[in-house]
C-alpha positions in Angstrom: 3.1 -2.6 15.7 5.7 -4.7 16.2 5.4 -7.1 13.3 5.0 -4.0 10.9 8.4 -2.8 12.2 10.0 -6.7 11.4 8.3 -6.3 8.2 9.7 -3.2 7.2 13.2 -3.8 8.8 13.3 -7.2 6.7 12.3 -4.8 3.3 14.6 -2.3 4.1 17.5 -4.4 5.0 16.8 -6.6 1.9 16.3 -3.5 -1.0 20.0 -1.6 0.7 21.5 -4.8 0.2 20.3 -5.4 -3.2 21.4 -1.6 -3.9 24.7 -1.0 -2.3 27.9 -2.2 -3.9 29.7 -4.8 -2.3 32.1 -3.1 0.6 30.5 0.0 0.5 30.0 1.2 4.3 26.2 2.1 5.7 24.7 5.6 4.9 25.8 8.1 7.7 22.0 9.9 6.7 20.5 6.7 7.5 20.1 7.5 11.4 18.7 10.8 10.6 14.6 11.6 11.4 12.4 10.2 9.0 15.1 8.0 7.1 14.1 4.7 8.1 11.8 2.8 6.0 9.4 2.0 8.7 8.5 5.7 8.9 8.9 6.5 4.9 6.5 3.5 4.2 3.7 4.6 6.4 4.5 8.1 5.3 3.6 6.6 1.4 1.0 4.1 2.4 -0.7 6.9 4.2 -0.7 9.4 1.4 -2.3 6.6 -0.8 -4.9 5.7 1.7 -5.6 9.5 2.0 -6.1 9.6 -2.0 -8.5 6.7 -1.7 -10.6 7.9 1.0 -10.8 11.2 -0.6 -11.7 10.0 -3.7 -14.8 8.2 -1.7 -16.0 10.6 0.4 -15.3 13.9 -0.9 -17.9 13.6 -3.8 -20.6 13.4 -1.1 -19.3 16.4 0.2 -19.3 20.0 -0.9 -15.6 21.3 -2.1 -13.9 23.1 0.7 -13.4 26.9 0.0 -11.3 29.8 1.5 -8.2 28.0 0.8 -6.9 30.7 -0.9 -4.4 32.1 1.9 -3.1 28.6 2.5 -2.0 28.1 -1.3 -1.0 31.6 -1.5 1.6 30.7 1.3 2.5 27.3 0.2 3.5 28.5 -3.2 5.7 30.8 -1.9 7.0 28.6 0.7 7.9 26.1 -2.2 9.5 28.9 -4.7 11.9 29.5 -1.8 12.4 25.9 -0.3 13.2 24.9 -4.2 15.0 27.5 -5.3 17.3 26.8 -2.6 18.0 23.2 -2.8 18.6 23.9 -6.7 21.4 26.7 -5.8 22.6 24.6 -2.5 23.1 21.4 -4.5 25.1 23.1 -6.8 26.9 25.1 -4.9 28.1 22.0 -2.9 28.7 20.2 -5.8 31.0 23.0 -7.1 32.9 23.3 -4.0 33.4 19.6 -3.5 35.2 19.4 -7.3 32.1 17.7 -9.0 31.4 18.3 -13.0 28.6 17.9 -15.4 30.4 15.2 -16.7 29.0 11.9 -14.5 31.2 9.7 -12.6 31.9 12.1 -9.7 33.6 10.7 -6.9 31.5 9.6 -4.0 32.2 10.4 -0.5 30.9 7.8 1.9 31.5 9.1 5.5 31.3 13.2 5.0 29.1 13.6 1.9 29.1 16.7 0.6 25.5 16.3 -0.8 24.2 14.4 2.1 22.6 17.2 3.7 20.8 19.0 1.1 19.7 15.2 -0.2 18.0 14.9 3.0 16.2 18.5 2.5 15.3 17.0 -1.0 13.6 14.1 0.5 11.9 15.8 3.3 10.6 17.9 0.7 8.6 15.4 -1.1 6.6 14.9 2.1 5.7 18.7 1.7 4.8 18.1 -1.8 1.7 15.7 -0.8 -0.3 18.9 0.0 -0.5 19.3 -4.0 -2.7 16.6 -3.5 -4.8 17.6 -0.2 -5.6 21.1 -2.2 -7.1 19.0 -5.5 -9.2 16.5 -3.2 -10.4 19.6 -1.2 -11.2 21.9 -3.8 -12.5 18.3 -6.4 -10.6 19.1 -9.0 -10.7 15.5 -10.2 -9.4 15.7 -13.5 -6.2 16.8 -11.6 -6.2 13.6 -9.5 -4.4 11.8 -12.6 -2.8 8.2 -12.2 0.4 10.6 -13.2 0.0 12.9 -10.2 -0.4 10.3 -7.8 2.0 7.7 -9.2 4.5 10.5 -9.3 4.3 11.9 -5.7 4.3 8.4 -4.1 7.0 6.9 -5.8 9.8 10.0 -6.0 9.3 9.8 -2.2 10.4 6.3 -1.8 13.0 6.5 -4.3 14.6 8.9 -2.7 14.2 7.0 0.5 16.8 4.9 -1.1 19.0 7.1 -2.6 19.1 8.9 1.2 20.1 5.6 2.4 22.4 4.0 -0.6 22.9 7.1 -3.2 23.5 10.2 -1.2 26.5 11.8 -3.1 28.4 12.2 -6.1 26.5 12.4 -8.8 23.0 12.2 -6.8 23.2 16.6 -6.9 22.1 16.8 -10.7 19.0 15.5 -9.9 18.6 18.0 -7.0 19.7 21.0 -9.1 17.5 19.6 -12.3 14.4 18.9 -10.4 14.6 21.9 -7.9 14.7 24.1 -10.9 11.9 22.9 -12.4 9.8 23.0 -9.4 10.4 26.3 -8.9 9.3 27.3 -12.0 6.1 24.7 -11.6 5.4 26.5 -8.0 5.4 29.7 -9.4 2.7 28.8 -12.1 0.8 27.4 -9.4 0.9 31.0 -7.8 0.2 33.0 -10.9 -2.4 30.8 -11.5 -4.2 31.9 -8.3 -4.9 35.0 -9.7 -4.8 34.6 -13.1 -6.1 31.8 -15.8 -4.3 32.8 -18.8 -0.8 32.1 -18.5 0.9 31.2 -22.1 3.8 29.3 -20.7 1.8 26.5 -19.5 2.7 24.0 -22.5 6.3 25.3 -21.5 6.1 24.1 -18.2 5.6 20.9 -18.9 8.0 20.5 -22.1 10.7 21.8 -19.5 9.5 18.9 -17.2 10.4 16.3 -19.8 13.4 17.9 -20.7 14.5 17.2 -17.6 13.8 13.6 -17.6 16.0 13.7 -21.0 18.8 15.0 -19.0 18.2 12.5 -15.8 18.2 9.6 -18.3 21.3 11.0 -20.0 23.2 10.8 -16.9 22.4 7.3 -16.2 23.3 6.3 -19.8 26.6 8.1 -19.5 27.3 6.2 -16.2 26.3 2.5 -17.4 28.1 2.9 -20.9 31.2 3.4 -19.1 31.0 0.8 -16.4 31.5 3.9 -13.7 31.6 2.6 -10.6 31.3 5.7 -8.5 27.2 5.5 -8.2 25.8 2.5 -7.1 25.0 0.9 -10.7 21.4 -1.1 -9.4 20.1 2.5 -8.3 21.3 4.3 -11.9 19.6 1.2 -13.8 16.6 1.4 -11.9 16.7 4.6 -12.0 16.7 5.0 -15.8 13.8 3.0 -16.0 11.7 4.8 -13.4 12.5 8.2 -15.4 11.5 6.5 -18.4 8.2 5.4 -17.1 7.6 9.4 -15.7 8.7 10.6 -19.3 6.5 8.5 -20.8 3.6 9.9 -18.9 4.4 13.2 -19.3 4.8 13.0 -23.0 0.9 11.5 -22.9 -0.1 14.2 -20.7 1.5 17.3 -23.1 -0.2 15.6 -26.3 -3.8 14.7 -24.7 -3.4 18.4 -23.0 -2.0 20.7 -25.7 -1.7 19.0 -29.5 -5.3 17.9 -28.9 -6.5 21.0 -27.9 -4.8 22.6 -31.2 -6.6 20.0 -33.2 -9.8 20.5 -31.4 -9.3 24.5 -32.4 -8.4 23.4 -35.8 -11.6 21.0 -36.2 -13.9 24.2 -35.0 -12.3 26.6 -37.3 -13.3 24.2 -40.4 -16.7 24.0 -39.2 -17.2 27.7 -38.9 
């Protein structure tokens, strides 16, 4: 255990020193519960181990039934939580005088966005329940690389934001992601009661629009040489969101455009 803590501490220090601009003080949120890398890394690796063991073990057992009450409550909680994060981040940013134009001020000592960013970070742990339900019900098609990669990586990325990029322009990602996840968990809740949801493809499209807006913010910050937000985080985030955009675009084409082509070919055969 001691060796693990030393390893995690070294990785944490190296990563934070790389991401934090010279002269910036330590994050006031870095000492909050679950904010240390030794905890975050254990949670993230534990998630991957759970996925691996689930894929190996569950095929030999029947799917777990009777999860409806848990999924019912879970989706309602997520809708409420994501709505709160979206609104709260927007209100706190507005009260602080932050605008939609990037390069907003960054308060190092009393960050207006610090607390809601912390809630957002913790919410990514709750999101792991999506995978628990998928494995328990053996919905293997939904256990894609995109699903696991997104859940695993976004949690660790917001560990980095919590320790370095905890104010200023980061508010926009919480607003956008909170809004999209509110719609997404509303969709999941509706899907518990009906399979015919006409706006399913529109949800994926909205997720991609979210990524485009996030990338636009990053490109603006980089092109204007804004020094108010850690540049190394901006560059890394831009690359990361581009990978998500590419994966979601691939999913959209395979799930919806490919399906339309299949329907057209069937009509021709008839």
